[in-house]
C-alpha positions as a Markdown table, in Angstrom:
| # | Residue | x | y | z |
|---|---|---|---|---|
| 1 | Asn | 43.6 | -31.3 | 24.4 |
| 2 | Asp | 44.7 | -32.4 | 21.0 |
| 3 | Val | 45.0 | -31.2 | 17.4 |
| 4 | Pro | 41.5 | -32.3 | 16.3 |
| 5 | Gly | 40.0 | -30.7 | 19.4 |
| 6 | Arg | 41.7 | -27.3 | 18.7 |
| 7 | Asp | 40.7 | -27.4 | 15.1 |
| 8 | Phe | 37.1 | -28.2 | 16.0 |
| 9 | Ala | 37.1 | -25.3 | 18.5 |
| 10 | Lys | 38.2 | -22.8 | 15.8 |
| 11 | Glu | 35.6 | -24.2 | 13.4 |
| 12 | Ala | 32.9 | -23.9 | 16.0 |
| 13 | Ala | 34.1 | -20.4 | 17.0 |
| 14 | Asn | 33.9 | -19.2 | 13.4 |
| 15 | Lys | 30.3 | -20.4 | 13.1 |
| 16 | Ile | 29.3 | -18.9 | 16.4 |
| 17 | Tyr | 31.2 | -15.6 | 15.9 |
| 18 | Pro | 28.6 | -13.8 | 13.7 |
| 19 | Val | 25.7 | -14.2 | 16.2 |
| 20 | Ala | 27.3 | -14.4 | 19.6 |
| 21 | Lys | 28.0 | -11.4 | 21.9 |
| 22 | Asp | 31.6 | -12.7 | 22.2 |
| 23 | Val | 33.5 | -16.0 | 21.8 |
| 24 | Arg | 36.5 | -17.3 | 23.7 |
| 25 | Ile | 38.6 | -20.4 | 23.1 |
| 26 | Leu | 39.9 | -21.8 | 26.4 |
| 27 | Asp | 43.3 | -23.6 | 26.6 |
| 28 | Leu | 42.9 | -26.0 | 29.5 |
| 29 | Lys | 46.6 | -26.4 | 29.8 |
| 30 | Glu | 46.7 | -22.9 | 31.3 |
| 31 | Ile | 44.8 | -24.4 | 34.3 |
| 32 | Trp | 46.6 | -27.7 | 34.4 |
| 33 | Pro | 50.0 | -27.8 | 32.5 |
| 34 | Glu | 50.2 | -31.6 | 33.1 |
| 35 | Leu | 46.9 | -32.3 | 31.3 |
| 36 | Leu | 47.4 | -35.4 | 29.2 |
| 37 | Glu | 46.9 | -35.5 | 25.4 |
| 38 | His | 43.1 | -35.9 | 24.6 |
| 39 | Gly | 42.3 | -34.6 | 28.1 |
| 40 | Asp | 39.2 | -32.4 | 28.5 |
| 41 | Thr | 37.1 | -30.4 | 31.1 |
| 42 | Thr | 35.9 | -33.7 | 32.7 |
| 43 | Asp | 39.5 | -34.6 | 33.5 |
| 44 | Val | 40.1 | -31.1 | 35.0 |
| 45 | Ile | 37.0 | -31.3 | 37.2 |
| 46 | Glu | 37.8 | -34.8 | 38.3 |
| 47 | His | 41.4 | -33.8 | 39.2 |
| 48 | Phe | 40.6 | -30.5 | 41.1 |
| 49 | Gly | 37.0 | -31.3 | 42.2 |
| 50 | Asp | 33.7 | -29.9 | 41.2 |
| 51 | Glu | 33.9 | -26.5 | 43.0 |
| 52 | Asp | 37.6 | -25.7 | 42.4 |
| 53 | Gly | 37.5 | -27.1 | 38.8 |
| 54 | Leu | 34.5 | -25.0 | 37.8 |
| 55 | Arg | 36.0 | -21.9 | 39.5 |
| 56 | Met | 39.3 | -22.3 | 37.6 |
| 57 | Ile | 37.5 | -22.7 | 34.3 |
| 58 | Arg | 35.4 | -19.5 | 35.0 |
| 59 | Glu | 38.6 | -17.6 | 35.9 |
| 60 | Leu | 40.2 | -18.9 | 32.7 |
| 61 | Ala | 37.3 | -17.6 | 30.6 |
| 62 | Asn | 37.4 | -14.2 | 32.3 |
| 63 | Arg | 41.1 | -13.7 | 31.5 |
| 64 | Thr | 41.0 | -15.2 | 28.0 |
| 65 | Asp | 40.9 | -12.6 | 25.1 |
| 66 | Val | 37.8 | -12.4 | 23.0 |
| 67 | Tyr | 38.2 | -14.5 | 19.8 |
| 68 | Arg | 38.3 | -12.6 | 16.5 |
| 69 | Ala | 37.6 | -14.4 | 13.3 |
| 70 | Ser | 40.2 | -13.8 | 10.6 |
| 71 | Lys | 40.2 | -14.4 | 6.8 |
| 72 | Lys | 42.7 | -17.2 | 7.3 |
| 73 | Ser | 40.2 | -19.0 | 9.6 |
| 74 | Lys | 37.4 | -19.0 | 7.1 |
| 75 | Thr | 36.2 | -22.3 | 5.6 |
| 76 | Ala | 37.9 | -23.0 | 2.3 |
| 77 | Pro | 35.8 | -22.2 | -0.8 |
| 78 | Ile | 34.1 | -25.1 | -2.6 |
| 79 | Ile | 32.4 | -25.3 | -6.0 |
| 80 | Val | 28.6 | -25.8 | -6.0 |
| 81 | Lys | 26.1 | -26.0 | -8.8 |
| 82 | Ala | 23.6 | -23.3 | -9.2 |
| 83 | Ser | 20.9 | -26.0 | -9.2 |
| 84 | Asp | 21.9 | -26.9 | -5.6 |
| 85 | Ile | 21.3 | -23.4 | -4.4 |
| 86 | Pro | 17.6 | -22.8 | -3.5 |
| 87 | Tyr | 16.0 | -19.7 | -4.9 |
| 88 | Glu | 14.9 | -17.1 | -2.3 |
| 89 | Pro | 12.8 | -14.2 | -3.5 |
| 90 | Pro | 13.4 | -10.8 | -1.9 |
| 91 | Lys | 11.7 | -10.3 | 1.4 |
| 92 | Trp | 10.1 | -6.8 | 1.5 |
| 93 | Leu | 9.1 | -4.4 | 4.1 |
| 94 | Ile | 7.8 | -1.9 | 1.5 |
| 95 | Ala | 8.3 | -3.1 | -2.0 |
| 96 | Pro | 10.4 | -2.1 | -3.9 |
| 97 | Tyr | 11.8 | 0.5 | -1.6 |
| 98 | Phe | 12.8 | -1.3 | 1.6 |
| 99 | Gln | 14.0 | -4.9 | 1.5 |
| 100 | Arg | 14.4 | -6.9 | 4.7 |
| 101 | Gly | 17.9 | -7.9 | 5.4 |
| 102 | Lys | 19.3 | -5.2 | 3.1 |
| 103 | Gly | 20.1 | -1.5 | 3.1 |
| 104 | Thr | 18.2 | 1.4 | 1.7 |
| 105 | Leu | 20.1 | 4.7 | 1.4 |
| 106 | Ile | 18.2 | 8.0 | 1.7 |
| 107 | Gln | 20.5 | 10.8 | 0.4 |
| 108 | Ala | 19.8 | 14.5 | 0.1 |
| 109 | Asp | 21.2 | 18.0 | 0.7 |
| 110 | Ser | 20.6 | 19.5 | 4.1 |
| 111 | Gly | 17.1 | 20.8 | 4.5 |
| 112 | Ala | 15.7 | 18.7 | 1.6 |
| 113 | Gly | 13.4 | 16.7 | 3.9 |
| 114 | Lys | 15.1 | 13.4 | 4.3 |
| 115 | Thr | 14.7 | 13.0 | 8.1 |
| 116 | Ala | 11.0 | 13.9 | 7.8 |
| 117 | Phe | 10.7 | 11.2 | 5.1 |
| 118 | Val | 12.3 | 8.4 | 7.2 |
| 119 | Cys | 10.2 | 9.4 | 10.2 |
| 120 | Ala | 7.0 | 9.2 | 8.1 |
| 121 | Val | 8.1 | 5.8 | 6.8 |
| 122 | Ala | 8.7 | 4.7 | 10.4 |
| 123 | Ala | 5.2 | 5.9 | 11.3 |
| 124 | His | 3.7 | 3.7 | 8.6 |
| 125 | Val | 5.7 | 0.7 | 9.5 |
| 126 | Ser | 4.6 | 1.1 | 13.1 |
| 127 | Asn | 0.9 | 1.4 | 12.2 |
| 128 | Gly | 0.7 | -0.8 | 9.1 |
| 129 | Val | -1.1 | 1.9 | 7.0 |
| 130 | Pro | -0.1 | 1.8 | 3.3 |
| 131 | Ile | 1.8 | 4.7 | 1.7 |
| 132 | Leu | -0.2 | 5.9 | -1.3 |
| 133 | Gly | -1.6 | 2.4 | -1.7 |
| 134 | Ile | 1.8 | 0.7 | -1.3 |
| 135 | Pro | 1.4 | -2.0 | 1.4 |
| 136 | Ile | 3.5 | -2.4 | 4.5 |
| 137 | Glu | 4.3 | -6.1 | 4.2 |
| 138 | Thr | 5.7 | -6.7 | 7.7 |
| 139 | Pro | 4.4 | -3.9 | 10.0 |
| 140 | Gly | 5.9 | -3.7 | 13.5 |
| 141 | Ala | 8.4 | -2.0 | 15.7 |
| 142 | Val | 11.0 | 0.5 | 14.5 |
| 143 | Leu | 14.4 | 1.3 | 16.0 |
| 144 | Ile | 15.8 | 4.8 | 15.3 |
| 145 | Leu | 19.3 | 6.0 | 16.0 |
| 146 | Ser | 19.9 | 9.7 | 15.4 |
| 147 | Val | 22.6 | 12.1 | 16.4 |
| 148 | Glu | 21.3 | 15.1 | 14.4 |
| 149 | Asp | 17.9 | 15.6 | 15.9 |
| 150 | Asp | 16.7 | 15.7 | 19.5 |
| 151 | Leu | 14.4 | 12.8 | 20.5 |
| 152 | Pro | 11.4 | 15.1 | 21.3 |
| 153 | Ile | 11.6 | 16.5 | 17.7 |
| 154 | Leu | 11.7 | 13.0 | 16.2 |
| 155 | Arg | 8.8 | 11.9 | 18.4 |
| 156 | Gly | 6.8 | 14.9 | 17.2 |
| 157 | Arg | 7.5 | 14.1 | 13.5 |
| 158 | Ile | 6.4 | 10.5 | 13.9 |
| 159 | Glu | 3.3 | 11.4 | 15.9 |
| 160 | Ala | 2.3 | 14.1 | 13.3 |
| 161 | Ser | 2.6 | 11.4 | 10.6 |
| 162 | Gly | 0.2 | 9.2 | 12.5 |
| 163 | Gly | 2.8 | 6.7 | 13.9 |
| 164 | Asn | 2.2 | 4.3 | 16.8 |
| 165 | Leu | 4.5 | 5.8 | 19.4 |
| 166 | Asp | 4.5 | 2.6 | 21.4 |
| 167 | Lys | 6.1 | 0.8 | 18.5 |
| 168 | Cys | 8.8 | 3.4 | 17.6 |
| 169 | His | 11.9 | 3.2 | 19.8 |
| 170 | Phe | 15.0 | 5.4 | 20.1 |
| 171 | Met | 18.4 | 4.6 | 21.6 |
| 172 | Thr | 19.8 | 7.3 | 23.8 |
| 173 | Asn | 23.5 | 8.2 | 23.6 |
| 174 | Ala | 23.5 | 7.0 | 20.1 |
| 175 | Ala | 26.6 | 9.1 | 19.3 |
| 176 | Gly | 28.8 | 6.4 | 21.1 |
| 177 | Leu | 27.5 | 3.5 | 18.9 |
| 178 | Thr | 28.7 | 2.1 | 15.6 |
| 179 | Phe | 26.7 | 0.1 | 13.0 |
| 180 | Asn | 28.0 | -3.1 | 14.6 |
| 181 | Ser | 27.8 | -2.3 | 18.3 |
| 182 | Pro | 26.3 | -5.3 | 20.0 |
| 183 | Glu | 23.8 | -3.1 | 21.8 |
| 184 | Ile | 22.1 | -2.4 | 18.5 |
| 185 | Glu | 21.4 | -6.1 | 17.7 |
| 186 | Gln | 20.3 | -6.7 | 21.3 |
| 187 | Ala | 17.8 | -3.8 | 21.0 |
| 188 | Ile | 16.5 | -5.1 | 17.6 |
| 189 | Lys | 16.0 | -8.6 | 19.2 |
| 190 | Gln | 14.3 | -7.1 | 22.3 |
| 191 | Ile | 11.7 | -5.1 | 20.4 |
| 192 | Gln | 11.6 | -7.4 | 17.4 |
| 193 | Ala | 12.2 | -4.5 | 15.1 |
| 194 | Lys | 11.1 | -4.6 | 11.4 |
| 195 | Leu | 13.0 | -1.5 | 10.5 |
| 196 | Val | 16.2 | 0.1 | 11.9 |
| 197 | Ile | 17.2 | 3.7 | 10.9 |
| 198 | Phe | 20.6 | 5.3 | 11.2 |
| 199 | Asp | 20.8 | 9.1 | 10.8 |
| 200 | Pro | 23.3 | 10.2 | 9.5 |
| 201 | Phe | 25.6 | 7.6 | 7.9 |
| 202 | Gln | 29.0 | 8.9 | 8.9 |
| 203 | Ala | 28.1 | 9.1 | 12.6 |
| 204 | Phe | 27.9 | 5.3 | 12.9 |
| 205 | Leu | 31.1 | 4.2 | 11.1 |
| 206 | Gly | 33.4 | 4.4 | 14.1 |
| 207 | Ala | 36.5 | 6.5 | 14.6 |
| 208 | Gly | 38.8 | 4.0 | 12.9 |
| 209 | Val | 36.9 | 3.8 | 9.6 |
| 210 | Asp | 37.5 | 6.2 | 6.7 |
| 211 | Met | 34.2 | 6.6 | 4.8 |
| 212 | Phe | 36.2 | 7.5 | 1.7 |
| 213 | Lys | 38.0 | 4.1 | 1.6 |
| 214 | Ala | 36.0 | 1.2 | 0.1 |
| 215 | Asn | 38.1 | -1.5 | 1.9 |
| 216 | Gln | 37.1 | 0.0 | 5.2 |
| 217 | Thr | 33.4 | 0.8 | 4.6 |
| 218 | Arg | 32.4 | -2.4 | 2.8 |
| 219 | Pro | 33.2 | -4.8 | 5.7 |
| 220 | Glu | 31.3 | -2.6 | 8.2 |
| 221 | Leu | 28.2 | -2.5 | 5.9 |
| 222 | Ala | 28.5 | -6.2 | 5.1 |
| 223 | Lys | 28.4 | -7.1 | 8.9 |
| 224 | Leu | 25.5 | -4.6 | 9.4 |
| 225 | Phe | 23.4 | -6.2 | 6.7 |
| 226 | Glu | 24.2 | -9.7 | 7.9 |
| 227 | Met | 22.9 | -8.7 | 11.3 |
| 228 | Cys | 19.7 | -7.3 | 9.7 |
| 229 | Asp | 19.3 | -10.5 | 7.7 |
| 230 | Arg | 19.6 | -12.6 | 10.9 |
| 231 | Asn | 16.9 | -10.5 | 12.5 |
| 232 | Asp | 14.7 | -10.2 | 9.4 |
| 233 | Cys | 14.5 | -6.4 | 9.5 |
| 234 | Ala | 15.1 | -3.7 | 6.9 |
| 235 | Cys | 17.8 | -1.0 | 7.3 |
| 236 | Gly | 17.4 | 2.6 | 6.3 |
| 237 | Ile | 20.5 | 4.9 | 6.4 |
| 238 | Val | 20.3 | 8.7 | 5.9 |
| 239 | Ala | 23.3 | 10.3 | 4.1 |
| 240 | His | 24.3 | 13.8 | 3.1 |
| 241 | Thr | 25.3 | 14.5 | -0.6 |
| 242 | Gly | 28.6 | 16.0 | -1.6 |
| 243 | Lys | 29.2 | 19.4 | -3.1 |
| 244 | Ser | 30.1 | 18.0 | -6.6 |
| 245 | Arg | 27.1 | 15.6 | -6.5 |
| 246 | Phe | 25.7 | 16.5 | -9.9 |
| 247 | Glu | 29.0 | 15.8 | -11.6 |
| 248 | Lys | 28.4 | 12.2 | -10.7 |
| 249 | Ser | 25.8 | 9.6 | -11.6 |
| 250 | Pro | 22.6 | 9.9 | -9.4 |
| 251 | Val | 23.6 | 6.7 | -7.5 |
| 252 | Asn | 27.0 | 8.1 | -6.4 |
| 253 | Met | 25.9 | 11.5 | -5.0 |
| 254 | Ser | 26.3 | 10.7 | -1.3 |
| 255 | Leu | 29.5 | 11.6 | 0.6 |
| 256 | Gly | 32.1 | 8.8 | 0.9 |
| 257 | Ser | 33.3 | 5.9 | -1.1 |
| 258 | Val | 31.4 | 4.7 | -4.2 |
| 259 | Asp | 31.4 | 1.4 | -2.4 |
| 260 | Ile | 28.7 | 2.7 | 0.0 |
| 261 | Pro | 25.9 | 3.1 | -2.6 |
| 262 | Ala | 27.2 | -0.1 | -4.2 |
| 263 | Ala | 26.5 | -2.0 | -1.0 |
| 264 | Met | 22.9 | -0.7 | -0.9 |
| 265 | Arg | 20.0 | -2.6 | -2.6 |
| 266 | Ser | 17.9 | 0.5 | -2.8 |
| 267 | Ile | 18.6 | 4.3 | -2.9 |
| 268 | Phe | 16.4 | 7.4 | -2.7 |
| 269 | Gln | 17.5 | 10.8 | -3.8 |
| 270 | Ile | 15.3 | 13.5 | -2.1 |
| 271 | Ile | 15.0 | 16.9 | -3.8 |
| 272 | Arg | 12.7 | 19.9 | -3.6 |
| 273 | Asn | 10.1 | 19.9 | -6.4 |
| 274 | Pro | 11.4 | 22.3 | -9.1 |
| 275 | Glu | 7.9 | 23.4 | -9.8 |
| 276 | Asn | 6.9 | 23.9 | -6.2 |
| 277 | Glu | 9.5 | 24.5 | -3.5 |
| 278 | Gln | 7.0 | 23.5 | -0.8 |
| 279 | Glu | 7.0 | 19.9 | -2.0 |
| 280 | Cys | 9.6 | 17.3 | -1.7 |
| 281 | Ile | 10.2 | 14.4 | -4.1 |
| 282 | Ala | 11.7 | 11.1 | -3.1 |
| 283 | Ile | 13.2 | 9.7 | -6.4 |
| 284 | His | 13.9 | 6.0 | -6.4 |
| 285 | Ile | 17.3 | 6.0 | -8.2 |
| 286 | Lys | 18.5 | 2.4 | -7.5 |
| 287 | Ser | 16.7 | -0.9 | -7.0 |
| 288 | Ser | 18.8 | -4.0 | -7.3 |
| 289 | Asn | 16.2 | -6.7 | -6.8 |
| 290 | Ala | 13.1 | -5.3 | -8.4 |
| 291 | Pro | 12.1 | -2.6 | -11.0 |
| 292 | Lys | 12.5 | 0.9 | -9.5 |
| 293 | Gly | 9.5 | 2.4 | -7.8 |
| 294 | Arg | 7.7 | 5.6 | -8.7 |
| 295 | Ser | 8.9 | 8.9 | -7.3 |
| 296 | Ile | 7.0 | 9.9 | -4.3 |
| 297 | Val | 5.8 | 13.5 | -3.7 |
| 298 | Tyr | 5.2 | 14.8 | -0.2 |
| 299 | Thr | 4.8 | 18.0 | 1.9 |
| 300 | Ile | 6.2 | 18.6 | 5.4 |
| 301 | Gly | 3.6 | 20.2 | 7.7 |
| 302 | Asp | 3.2 | 21.1 | 11.3 |
| 303 | Arg | 5.7 | 19.4 | 13.7 |
| 304 | Gly | 7.5 | 17.8 | 10.7 |
| 305 | Gly | 4.5 | 15.5 | 9.8 |
| 306 | Val | 4.4 | 14.3 | 6.2 |
| 307 | Gln | 1.4 | 14.5 | 3.9 |
| 308 | Trp | 1.7 | 12.2 | 0.8 |
| 309 | Asn | 0.7 | 14.1 | -2.3 |
| 310 | Gly | 1.0 | 11.4 | -5.0 |
| 311 | Phe | 3.6 | 10.4 | -7.5 |
| 312 | Ser | 5.9 | 12.3 | -9.9 |
| 313 | Asp | 7.2 | 11.5 | -13.3 |
| 314 | Ile | 10.7 | 12.9 | -12.5 |
| 315 | Arg | 13.3 | 10.3 | -13.3 |
| 316 | Pro | 16.9 | 9.8 | -11.9 |
| 317 | Glu | 18.3 | 11.1 | -15.2 |
| 318 | Asp | 16.5 | 14.4 | -14.7 |
| 319 | Leu | 18.4 | 15.3 | -11.6 |
| 320 | Lys | 21.4 | 16.8 | -13.4 |
| 321 | Phe | 19.1 | 18.8 | -15.7 |
| 322 | Ile | 17.1 | 20.2 | -12.7 |
| 323 | Ala | 20.4 | 21.3 | -11.0 |
| 324 | Asn | 21.6 | 22.9 | -14.2 |
| 325 | Arg | 18.3 | 24.7 | -14.7 |
| 326 | Lys | 18.5 | 26.1 | -11.1 |
| 327 | Glu | 22.1 | 27.3 | -11.7 |
| 328 | Arg | 21.1 | 28.9 | -15.1 |
| 329 | Glu | 18.1 | 30.6 | -13.5 |
| 330 | Lys | 20.3 | 32.1 | -10.8 |
| 331 | Ser | 22.3 | 33.7 | -13.6 |
| 332 | Gly | 19.1 | 35.0 | -15.2 |
| 333 | Val | 18.7 | 32.4 | -17.9 |
| 334 | Thr | 15.1 | 31.2 | -17.6 |
| 335 | Tyr | 13.5 | 28.5 | -19.8 |
| 336 | Glu | 11.7 | 31.0 | -21.8 |
| 337 | Asn | 14.8 | 32.9 | -22.9 |
| 338 | Glu | 16.9 | 29.8 | -23.5 |
| 339 | Pro | 18.3 | 30.3 | -27.1 |
| 340 | Leu | 17.4 | 26.8 | -28.3 |
| 341 | Val | 13.8 | 27.1 | -26.9 |
| 342 | Gln | 13.3 | 30.3 | -28.8 |
| 343 | Val | 14.7 | 28.8 | -32.0 |
| 344 | Phe | 12.6 | 25.6 | -31.9 |
| 345 | Asn | 9.4 | 27.5 | -31.1 |
| 346 | Gln | 10.0 | 29.9 | -34.0 |
| 347 | Leu | 10.8 | 27.1 | -36.5 |
| 348 | Ile | 7.6 | 25.2 | -35.6 |
| 349 | Thr | 5.6 | 28.4 | -35.9 |
| 350 | Asp | 7.0 | 29.0 | -39.4 |
| 351 | Arg | 6.5 | 25.4 | -40.3 |
| 352 | Pro | 3.5 | 24.2 | -38.3 |
| 353 | Gly | 3.7 | 20.6 | -39.6 |
| 354 | Gly | 7.2 | 20.3 | -38.2 |
| 355 | Gly | 10.0 | 18.6 | -40.2 |
| 356 | Phe | 13.7 | 18.0 | -40.5 |
| 357 | Trp | 16.6 | 20.5 | -40.3 |
| 358 | Ser | 20.2 | 19.6 | -40.8 |
| 359 | Tyr | 22.6 | 20.8 | -38.2 |
| 360 | Ser | 24.0 | 23.4 | -40.6 |
| 361 | Glu | 20.4 | 24.6 | -41.4 |
| 362 | Leu | 19.5 | 24.7 | -37.7 |
| 363 | Lys | 22.6 | 26.8 | -36.9 |
| 364 | Ala | 22.0 | 29.2 | -39.8 |
| 365 | Glu | 18.3 | 29.6 | -39.0 |
| 366 | Gly | 19.0 | 30.1 | -35.4 |
| 367 | Ala | 21.5 | 32.8 | -36.1 |
| 368 | Lys | 18.9 | 34.6 | -38.2 |
| 369 | Ile | 16.3 | 34.4 | -35.4 |
| 370 | Leu | 18.7 | 35.3 | -32.5 |
| 371 | Gly | 21.4 | 37.3 | -34.1 |
| 372 | Phe | 23.9 | 34.6 | -33.0 |
| 373 | Pro | 24.3 | 30.8 | -33.3 |
| 374 | Pro | 22.1 | 28.9 | -30.8 |
| 375 | Phe | 24.8 | 26.3 | -30.1 |
| 376 | Ser | 28.6 | 26.2 | -30.3 |
| 377 | Asp | 29.0 | 22.7 | -31.8 |
| 378 | Leu | 27.2 | 19.4 | -32.2 |
| 379 | Asn | 28.3 | 18.1 | -28.9 |
| 380 | Asp | 26.9 | 21.2 | -27.2 |
| 381 | Leu | 23.6 | 20.8 | -28.9 |
| 382 | Arg | 23.3 | 17.0 | -28.1 |
| 383 | Thr | 24.3 | 17.5 | -24.5 |
| 384 | Arg | 21.8 | 20.2 | -23.8 |
| 385 | Leu | 18.9 | 18.2 | -25.4 |
| 386 | Asp | 19.9 | 15.0 | -23.7 |
| 387 | Ser | 20.4 | 16.6 | -20.2 |
| 388 | Gly | 16.7 | 17.4 | -20.0 |
| 389 | Leu | 15.9 | 20.2 | -22.4 |
| 390 | Ala | 14.2 | 17.9 | -24.8 |
| 391 | Arg | 12.0 | 16.6 | -22.0 |
| 392 | Glu | 11.3 | 20.2 | -20.9 |
| 393 | Leu | 10.3 | 21.2 | -24.4 |
| 394 | Gln | 7.8 | 18.4 | -24.6 |
| 395 | Gln | 6.3 | 19.2 | -21.1 |
| 396 | Lys | 6.1 | 23.0 | -21.5 |
| 397 | Asp | 5.7 | 23.6 | -25.2 |
| 398 | Gly | 4.4 | 20.3 | -26.6 |
| 399 | Leu | 7.4 | 19.9 | -28.9 |
| 400 | Ile | 9.2 | 16.7 | -29.6 |
| 401 | Val | 12.8 | 17.4 | -30.6 |
| 402 | Thr | 15.0 | 14.5 | -31.7 |
| 403 | His | 18.6 | 14.9 | -32.7 |
| 404 | Ser | 20.9 | 12.7 | -34.8 |
| 405 | Val | 18.1 | 12.0 | -37.3 |
| 406 | Pro | 19.1 | 11.2 | -40.9 |
| 407 | Gly | 17.9 | 13.4 | -43.7 |
| 408 | Lys | 18.4 | 13.8 | -47.4 |
| 409 | Gly | 21.8 | 12.6 | -48.6 |
| 410 | Asn | 22.5 | 11.1 | -45.2 |
| 411 | Ala | 22.8 | 14.5 | -43.7 |
| 412 | Arg | 22.2 | 14.4 | -39.9 |
| 413 | Gly | 20.1 | 16.9 | -38.0 |
| 414 | Val | 17.1 | 17.4 | -35.8 |
| 415 | Arg | 13.4 | 16.6 | -36.3 |
| 416 | Ile | 10.8 | 19.0 | -34.6 |
| 417 | Glu | 7.2 | 17.9 | -34.2 |
| 418 | Arg | 4.1 | 19.0 | -32.3 |
| 419 | Tyr | 3.2 | 16.5 | -29.6 |
| 420 | Lys | -0.4 | 15.2 | -30.3 |
| 421 | His | -2.6 | 13.2 | -27.9 |
| 422 | Pro | -4.1 | 10.1 | -29.5 |
| 423 | Gln | -7.4 | 10.8 | -31.1 |
| 424 | Gly | -10.4 | 8.8 | -29.9 |
| 425 | Tyr | -11.7 | 6.1 | -32.1 |
| 426 | Gln | -14.6 | 3.7 | -32.2 |
| 427 | Val | -14.6 | 0.1 | -33.4 |
| 428 | Lys | -17.9 | -1.4 | -34.7 |
| 429 | Ile | -18.4 | -4.9 | -33.4 |
| 430 | Ser | -20.6 | -7.0 | -35.7 |
| 431 | Asp | -23.4 | -9.0 | -34.3 |
| 432 | Gly | -21.6 | -12.1 | -35.5 |
């Protein structure tokens, strides 16, 4: 019952607050208003006796409000040298896709195969079997919270992907929980989970949190990842993409504030394979603590089980082009009748060795071939090539088209070449 005691109580409460179910600071003067300065629980018990003293303290605890840490109560910042901070390498569940103590976002349109993907990942974590040779570094139990699929459906998907059903756990009535409900950490501790999955993101924010406001979403995610770090488990969060997704960078396609993907250390974008609609591709579009992993190709089979088909060379920067290609094909413009594709193929046919064409020459030659100019201006030409057409020309027709190339008299234009595989060669090694 003095100033140092009250200060120490707040300091202790702030340190206990992140890990305890709840914290309460008791004011003993509410039991005994005549308690002397520097008095404590021993004085209370000596005055009222063991039985009554302990009963009064318990009753005080029951009616005292739960302590809430505030920014004002945080320890004052201090300056430390980088050399005094020990280096800690990332702790991986599945490198470089799922990091323990951090968040991985799995975002996609409805029906793209994101829930099947996370169920398959859960299956591999539960049984320890590598995914396409990628090891599960800390196999073990998985906790899944979903409000979009019935539990029997999820069980079927995990079982069909070869999971250990005794190590995969669900929480019933998950719709009433938030990311930071104490029941979730209790469950993680109980089963010693190595991975916790939330599906979908917005269902676990809580009614008072606006997912489009960064100042509201970031604290919730920070507390979630602190909890995962305390329990040494990875966190996977399934999210829906917005309608204007392809107008944004690949990282910011999910619904909500841009602070949501910013808080994640890893992000997958799942799409249907543009060459085969039966296949899904999980493209690793963000990896904060390691080089991005390869894009993973899979097929969803009976009961939602996943078969891993290998890797794809589709990159994050190809997503916008793939979306544009689909939109153009809906309007009847296929790759083969793209004006620039026809022009480039005709030019390389007329000049098999390839070469340089200035922008004005390209536009004039294109107009002769098509009967109209193949592009409106330089920005239109560069944008179409950079958004994936140049890559598609190389993949489908073996053409390498490079724009902004200098020519004679510093004129700028494009260079068109046939792609050639390296020829085999032999080196004679002398006998010495």
